[in-house]
C-alpha positions, 0 to 999 in steps of 0.5 A, spaced: 147 100 418 143 097 424 138 102 427 140 103 435 135 100 439 134 106 443 131 110 437 126 104 434 119 105 436 116 101 441 113 095 438 106 094 442 100 090 441 093 092 440 090 097 445 085 095 451 078 098 450 072 098 454 067 092 452 060 090 455 059 083 456 052 080 458 054 074 462 049 070 466 043 076 464 048 081 467 051 087 463 059 087 465 063 092 463 071 090 462 077 093 459 080 088 454 085 088 448 081 085 442 085 079 442 083 076 449 079 070 449 072 069 452 075 064 457 080 069 459 075 075 460 071 071 464 076 068 468 081 073 469 077 080 468 070 078 471 072 073 476 068 067 473 072 061 474 067 056 473 069 055 466 076 051 466 082 052 461 084 045 460 088 045 453 087 052 451 086 049 444 079 047 443 080 040 444 078 038 451 071 042 452 073 044 459 071 051 457 064 050 454 059 056 455 053 058 451 053 064 447 046 066 445 044 059 447 049 055 443 055 051 445 062 055 444 069 053 446 071 060 450 078 059 449 077 059 441 072 065 442 074 072 442 071 076 448 070 082 443 066 078 438 061 077 444 058 084 445 051 084 444 050 077 445 048 073 451 054 069 454 052 063 459 057 060 464 056 054 469 055 060 474 049 062 471 046 055 470 043 055 477 037 059 480 040 062 486 042 056 491 038 051 487 042 047 482 040 046 475 037 039 474 043 037 470 048 039 476 043 035 481 044 029 476 051 029 476 051 029 483 046 023 484 050 019 479 057 021 481 058 023 474 065 026 476 071 025 479 076 030 479 071 035 477 075 039 472 071 038 466 065 038 470 063 045 468 064 044 461 060 037 461 054 040 464 054 046 459 054 041 453 049 036 457 044 041 458 045 044 451 044 037 447 038 036 451 035 042 448 038 041 441 034 034 442 040 030 441 039 025 446 035 019 443 040 014 446 047 013 449 050 013 442 047 019 440 049 022 447 056 020 446 057 023 439 054 030 441 058 030 448 065 027 444 068 035 444 068 034 452 073 030 454 074 027 461 081 024 463 077 020 469 073 017 464 066 018 468 063 017 461 058 012 463 056 016 469 055 022 465 051 019 460 047 016 466 046 023 468 044 026 462 039 020 461 036 022 468 034 029 466 032 027 459 027 022 462 025 027 467 023 032 461 019 026 458 024 025 452 030 027 448 029 034 448 025 039 443 
């Protein structure tokens, strides 16, 4: 009673659709399936490869970006859910050729070795200062704990965050 393979309807996933994402202050039309992650939309469809695909399970933080100013793991966020929201990636952090102070501090403090986690680390570091979560090294470590560094550059990362915090005159807001 089996059905002949040639007569069965084809199984398919959801159809791709037109989506407009606002990324780094610019509207970017893209055609994606509803199940595409924000990370894949950024990297594979928009050519923004700064955010890294580390674990693709939301545990390493290499894909950290901001959606409406809040940190999110792009590998666990559906791109289609970001329509009408402002997405900021590491590429949008600098002001033209001028690096963001956190990027400059990471360079000055040698806060990276292989550099793979660095974009996510920087996005989280800037956000935690804005959130006012950098009173001391313990608080910095806790609020950066979602961003893993396999090279163990944590002391230098914390030093870079302290430098920017102190230049701003405090722990954030």
